C-alpha positions as CSV (number, residue, x, y, z in Angstrom):
1,M,98.3,2.5,52.7
2,A,97.4,-0.2,55.0
3,G,99.0,-3.6,54.8
4,S,97.2,-6.6,53.3
5,S,94.9,-8.7,55.7
6,T,97.1,-11.7,54.9
7,A,100.4,-10.2,56.1
8,T,101.1,-8.6,59.4
9,P,103.4,-5.5,59.6
10,A,106.0,-7.5,61.2
11,S,105.9,-10.4,58.7
12,T,105.8,-7.8,55.7
13,S,108.9,-6.2,57.1
14,T,110.5,-9.4,57.2
15,V,109.5,-10.5,53.8
16,K,110.8,-7.1,52.5
17,S,114.3,-7.6,54.2
18,R,114.5,-11.0,52.6
19,V,113.2,-9.9,49.2
20,N,115.8,-7.3,49.0
21,G,118.6,-9.6,49.4
22,S,119.8,-8.4,52.8
23,A,121.2,-11.9,53.8
24,K,124.9,-11.7,53.5
25,K,126.5,-13.9,50.9
26,E,129.3,-16.0,52.3
27,G,132.3,-17.5,50.7
28,K,132.3,-15.1,47.7
29,E,135.6,-13.9,46.2
30,P,136.1,-10.2,47.4
31,L,135.4,-7.7,44.6
32,E,137.8,-4.9,43.9
33,I,135.5,-1.9,44.2
34,K,136.9,1.3,42.6
35,E,135.8,4.9,43.1
36,H,133.1,5.9,40.7
37,D,132.5,2.2,39.8
38,F,129.2,0.4,39.2
39,F,127.3,-0.7,42.2
40,W,128.7,-4.1,42.8
41,T,126.6,-6.6,45.0
42,Y,126.5,-10.2,46.2
43,T,122.9,-10.2,46.8
44,E,120.4,-12.2,44.8
45,E,118.2,-10.1,42.4
46,P,115.1,-9.1,44.3
47,H,112.3,-10.2,41.9
48,R,112.3,-14.0,42.2
49,T,112.3,-13.6,46.0
50,R,109.6,-11.2,46.0
51,R,107.6,-13.1,43.6
52,L,107.7,-16.3,46.0
53,A,106.8,-14.0,48.9
54,I,103.9,-12.5,47.0
55,I,102.6,-15.8,46.0
56,K,102.7,-17.0,49.5
57,A,100.8,-14.0,50.9
58,H,98.5,-13.8,47.9
59,P,98.2,-17.1,45.9
60,E,95.4,-15.7,43.8
61,V,97.9,-13.6,41.9
62,T,98.9,-16.6,39.9
63,K,95.4,-16.4,38.2
64,L,96.6,-13.2,36.5
65,C,99.1,-15.0,34.4
66,G,98.4,-15.9,30.8
67,P,98.0,-14.4,27.3
68,E,95.9,-11.1,26.6
69,P,93.8,-11.5,23.4
70,L,93.6,-7.7,23.2
71,T,97.3,-7.4,22.3
72,K,97.0,-8.7,18.8
73,Y,94.4,-6.0,18.0
74,V,96.4,-3.3,19.4
75,V,99.4,-4.5,17.3
76,A,97.1,-4.6,14.1
77,G,96.0,-1.2,14.7
78,V,99.3,0.4,15.2
79,V,100.9,-1.4,12.2
80,G,97.9,-0.1,10.1
81,L,98.3,3.4,11.4
82,Q,102.0,3.6,10.5
83,V,101.6,2.1,7.0
84,L,98.8,4.7,6.5
85,L,101.0,7.6,7.6
86,A,103.8,6.3,5.4
87,Y,101.4,6.3,2.5
88,L,100.2,9.9,3.2
89,L,103.8,11.1,3.6
90,R,105.2,9.4,0.4
91,D,105.5,12.7,-1.5
92,T,106.5,14.9,1.5
93,P,110.2,15.7,1.7
94,I,112.0,14.2,4.7
95,L,113.3,17.5,6.0
96,N,109.7,19.0,5.7
97,W,108.5,20.1,9.1
98,K,105.2,18.2,8.6
99,Y,107.1,15.1,7.9
100,L,109.5,15.4,10.9
101,A,106.8,16.5,13.2
102,T,104.5,13.5,12.2
103,A,107.6,11.1,12.6
104,Y,108.3,12.6,16.2
105,V,104.6,13.0,17.7
106,I,102.9,10.0,16.0
107,G,105.6,7.8,14.3
108,A,108.0,7.7,17.3
109,T,105.0,7.1,19.7
110,A,103.6,4.3,17.6
111,N,107.1,2.6,17.0
112,Q,107.8,2.8,20.7
113,N,104.4,1.2,21.2
114,L,105.6,-1.6,18.8
115,F,108.9,-2.1,20.5
116,L,107.0,-2.7,23.8
117,A,104.5,-5.0,21.8
118,I,107.4,-7.1,20.9
119,H,108.8,-7.0,24.5
120,E,105.2,-8.1,25.7
121,I,105.1,-10.9,22.9
122,S,108.6,-12.0,23.9
123,H,106.9,-13.5,27.2
124,N,104.4,-15.5,25.1
125,L,101.6,-13.1,26.3
126,A,99.6,-12.7,23.1
127,F,98.9,-16.3,22.2
128,R,99.0,-19.6,24.0
129,S,100.9,-20.9,20.9
130,P,104.6,-20.1,21.0
131,M,104.6,-19.9,17.2
132,G,101.8,-17.6,17.2
133,N,103.8,-15.3,19.4
134,R,106.7,-15.5,17.1
135,L,104.8,-14.5,14.1
136,L,103.0,-11.7,15.7
137,A,106.3,-10.3,16.8
138,I,107.6,-10.3,13.3
139,F,104.3,-8.5,12.2
140,A,104.8,-6.0,14.8
141,N,108.4,-5.5,13.6
142,L,107.4,-4.3,10.1
143,P,107.0,-0.6,10.6
144,I,110.2,-0.5,12.6
145,G,112.0,-1.1,9.4
146,I,114.9,-3.1,10.8
147,P,114.5,-6.8,11.7
148,Y,115.1,-7.5,15.3
149,S,112.2,-9.2,17.0
150,A,113.7,-12.7,16.8
151,S,117.0,-11.7,18.3
152,F,115.5,-9.5,21.0
153,R,113.7,-12.4,22.6
154,P,116.6,-14.5,24.0
155,Y,118.4,-11.3,24.9
156,H,115.5,-10.1,26.8
157,L,114.6,-13.3,28.6
158,T,118.3,-13.6,29.7
159,H,118.0,-10.1,31.1
160,H,115.2,-11.5,33.2
161,K,117.0,-14.4,34.3
162,S,120.3,-12.7,34.8
163,L,119.3,-9.2,36.0
164,G,122.6,-7.2,36.6
165,V,124.9,-10.1,35.9
166,D,128.0,-8.8,34.2
167,G,128.6,-10.4,30.9
168,L,125.0,-11.7,30.4
169,D,122.6,-8.9,31.0
170,T,123.1,-6.8,27.8
171,D,120.9,-4.0,29.1
172,L,123.9,-3.0,31.4
173,P,126.3,-0.4,30.0
174,T,129.7,-1.7,29.1
175,A,132.9,-0.6,30.9
176,F,133.7,1.5,27.6
177,E,130.4,3.3,27.8
178,A,130.8,4.1,31.5
179,I,134.3,5.4,31.0
180,F,133.7,7.6,28.0
181,L,129.9,8.6,28.4
182,D,129.7,9.5,32.0
183,S,129.5,13.2,31.6
184,I,126.8,15.6,30.7
185,L,127.7,15.7,27.2
186,G,128.3,11.9,27.1
187,K,125.1,11.2,28.8
188,A,123.2,13.4,26.3
189,F,124.9,11.6,23.4
190,F,123.8,8.3,24.9
191,A,120.3,9.4,25.4
192,T,120.1,10.7,21.9
193,F,121.4,7.7,20.2
194,Q,120.6,5.0,22.8
195,I,118.6,2.9,20.3
196,F,122.0,2.2,18.5
197,F,123.6,1.1,21.8
198,Y,120.8,-1.2,22.6
199,A,120.9,-2.7,19.1
200,L,124.7,-3.1,18.9
201,R,125.8,-3.7,22.5
202,P,124.3,-7.3,22.7
203,M,126.6,-8.4,19.9
204,F,129.7,-7.3,21.7
205,I,128.7,-9.2,24.8
206,Y,127.6,-12.6,23.2
207,R,125.9,-13.7,20.1
208,V,122.7,-15.8,20.0
209,P,122.6,-18.6,17.3
210,F,121.0,-17.7,14.1
211,T,117.9,-20.1,13.5
212,W,115.3,-20.2,11.1
213,I,113.1,-17.8,12.9
214,H,115.7,-15.2,12.7
215,L,116.0,-16.0,8.9
216,F,112.2,-15.6,8.6
217,N,112.3,-12.3,10.5
218,V,115.0,-11.0,8.1
219,L,113.4,-12.2,4.9
220,T,110.0,-11.0,6.0
221,Q,111.2,-7.5,6.8
222,A,113.2,-7.3,3.6
223,A,110.3,-8.3,1.6
224,F,108.0,-5.6,3.4
225,D,110.8,-3.0,3.1
226,Y,111.1,-3.7,-0.7
227,A,107.4,-3.5,-1.2
228,I,107.1,-0.2,0.6
229,Y,110.2,1.2,-1.4
230,T,108.7,-0.1,-4.7
231,Y,105.0,1.0,-4.3
232,L,105.2,4.2,-2.0
233,G,108.7,5.3,-2.6
234,P,111.9,6.1,-0.4
235,N,110.3,8.6,1.7
236,A,107.6,6.2,2.9
237,L,110.3,3.7,3.9
238,A,112.4,6.4,5.4
239,Y,109.3,7.4,7.6
240,F,109.6,4.0,9.4
241,I,113.4,4.3,10.0
242,V,113.1,7.9,11.1
243,S,110.2,7.0,13.5
244,S,112.2,4.2,14.9
245,F,115.3,6.4,15.5
246,L,113.3,9.1,17.2
247,A,111.3,6.4,19.3
248,G,114.8,5.6,20.9
249,S,116.1,9.0,21.1
250,L,115.2,12.2,23.1
251,H,111.5,11.2,23.2
252,P,109.4,11.2,26.5
253,L,108.5,7.6,26.0
254,A,112.1,6.4,25.3
255,A,113.0,7.8,28.8
256,H,111.6,4.2,30.1
257,F,114.9,2.6,28.8
258,I,116.8,4.5,31.4
259,A,114.3,5.0,34.1
260,E,113.8,1.2,34.5
261,H,117.1,0.1,36.0
262,Y,119.3,3.3,36.5
263,V,119.8,3.8,40.3
264,Y,118.4,7.3,41.0
265,E,118.4,6.9,44.9
266,T,121.3,8.1,47.0
267,V,123.6,5.1,47.7
268,T,125.5,5.2,50.8
269,P,129.1,4.1,51.3
270,E,127.8,1.1,53.4
271,Q,125.6,0.1,50.6
272,R,128.5,0.5,48.2
273,D,130.5,-2.2,50.1
274,P,129.3,-5.5,48.8
275,D,130.5,-7.2,51.8
276,N,127.8,-5.6,53.7
277,A,125.0,-7.0,51.6
278,L,122.9,-4.1,51.8
279,P,120.2,-3.8,49.1
280,I,120.4,-1.2,46.5
281,P,117.1,-0.4,44.6
282,E,117.9,-1.6,40.9
283,T,114.3,-1.6,39.4
284,F,112.1,1.5,39.4
285,S,108.4,1.7,38.5
286,Y,106.4,4.4,36.9
287,Y,102.6,4.7,37.4
288,G,101.8,7.7,35.2
289,P,99.6,8.1,32.0
290,A,102.4,7.3,29.6
291,N,101.8,3.7,30.5
292,I,98.5,3.8,28.4
293,L,100.8,4.1,25.2
294,T,103.5,1.6,26.4
295,Y,101.7,-1.6,27.5
296,N,102.1,-0.5,31.1
297,V,105.8,-1.1,30.9
298,G,106.2,1.5,33.6
299,L,105.0,-1.0,36.1
300,H,108.4,-2.5,36.0
301,N,109.0,-3.9,39.3
302,E,105.7,-5.8,38.9
303,H,106.8,-6.9,35.4
304,H,110.0,-8.4,36.6
305,D,108.4,-10.0,39.6
306,F,105.8,-11.6,37.4
307,P,106.8,-11.7,33.7
308,A,103.8,-14.0,33.0
309,V,101.4,-11.3,33.9
310,P,100.3,-9.4,30.8
311,W,100.1,-5.5,30.6
312,T,96.3,-5.4,31.1
313,R,96.6,-7.2,34.6
314,L,99.7,-5.4,36.0
315,H,97.8,-2.8,37.9
316,K,95.5,-5.6,39.4
317,L,98.7,-7.3,40.5
318,R,99.9,-4.2,42.3
319,D,96.5,-3.6,43.8
320,I,96.5,-7.2,45.3
321,A,100.0,-7.1,46.6
322,H,100.4,-3.3,47.1
323,E,102.1,-3.8,50.5
324,F,105.1,-5.2,48.7
325,Y,105.3,-2.2,46.2
326,D,104.2,0.8,48.2
327,D,107.7,1.6,49.8
328,L,109.7,0.9,46.7
329,P,111.2,4.0,45.0
330,Q,109.3,5.2,41.8
331,H,109.6,7.7,39.2
332,Q,106.8,10.5,39.0
333,S,107.7,11.4,35.4
334,W,109.7,9.7,32.6
335,T,110.6,13.1,31.2
336,Y,112.0,14.3,34.3
337,A,113.8,11.0,34.8
338,L,115.5,11.6,31.3
339,W,116.3,15.3,32.2
340,R,117.8,14.3,35.5
341,F,119.8,11.4,34.0
342,I,121.4,14.0,31.7
343,W,122.1,16.9,34.1
344,D,122.4,15.4,37.6
345,E,125.9,14.5,38.3
346,N,124.9,11.9,40.8
347,V,123.0,9.9,38.2
348,G,125.0,8.4,35.3
349,M,126.2,5.6,33.2
350,R,127.8,3.8,36.3
351,C,124.5,4.0,38.3
352,R,123.7,0.3,37.7
353,V,123.7,-2.7,40.0
354,K,125.9,-5.4,38.9
355,R,126.8,-9.0,39.9
356,K,129.7,-11.0,39.0
357,E,127.7,-14.2,39.0
358,G,124.3,-15.6,39.2
359,G,121.4,-16.2,36.9
360,R,121.9,-17.9,33.4
361,M,121.8,-17.3,29.8
362,V,118.6,-18.5,28.0
363,G,119.7,-22.0,26.7
364,G,122.7,-22.3,29.0
365,G,125.2,-20.9,26.6
366,S,125.8,-20.5,22.9
367,S,127.0,-24.1,22.6
368,S,123.9,-25.7,24.4
369,W,120.9,-23.8,23.3
370,K,117.7,-25.9,23.3
371,Q,115.7,-25.8,20.1
372,S,112.4,-25.4,22.0
373,E,113.9,-22.5,23.9
374,L,114.9,-20.7,20.8
375,E,111.4,-21.1,19.2
376,S,109.1,-21.1,22.0
């Protein structure tokens, strides 16, 4: 595809080199790199650099930022669908094939959609009002069965601000996971139960302060679960929990968790040496039809480059700045990405880019969180 009229091939090449952090970082303490370790780097995460380069080449992309009114209607529809299905399954045994098939095919898809609605809302992309976004996230949380939307936001925003930073980015596997799960059986176990890893891992890295919005999230969810249990019965409530588990297990849409930041490209010995400051691709996009069900989360390079651009405008962003994205590695299929993660010995738990420093925790640390940052 031809380059943009606002950037020559030479300038684009220069920008791409700069975007990928190819400038050597001086004065850093040498890293002790072990065989079969994570991919350690001194380079800056590429998204901020690429964002600045894209804005310089295509200043009109900034007009794509801002809330998407459609989001609240999609959330309301999916929440309503899940409540209706819980009602219809209230007298169906949990181990009945109709119950399990509905939970896997519809319920898991719907709850994965709600996971990603909460992800979208965490960037304040449903309403202009921060409080409106917090409340919508709690509403989207209801069919998931377990309160998590309030805690997800600070962890996820830190993931953006501190991509790959050891001890801050809770999307990274821990050393324990890398040691004990880096085998076919281990990776299969991780992929099957990954929802528990993503739920529990952050608390072992650092804990966010518990605020009134967290309490409101817990109390609202508890009241909703109690009402479902009281009026529809235990099988209806279990439908939400089973759907959430399957949504984060061996489900085609759950593959996006792994496909987004695990390194699927061959990494050369030269790239493995952080002193060479050679870029390693650490975010992968997917442009296939599953994006229709997942708020376009597959456009993950685009999302990290511009977190303020909502899901409905990410394709427009790519179209405008395509020369920055055309050559980046991408997945053709989330299902194949999941299959390869489990079976390919060259792709595993250690295939993540890590940094010793850089970025920041949202709020600057547990002892200095700003109330406005916790509530906005």
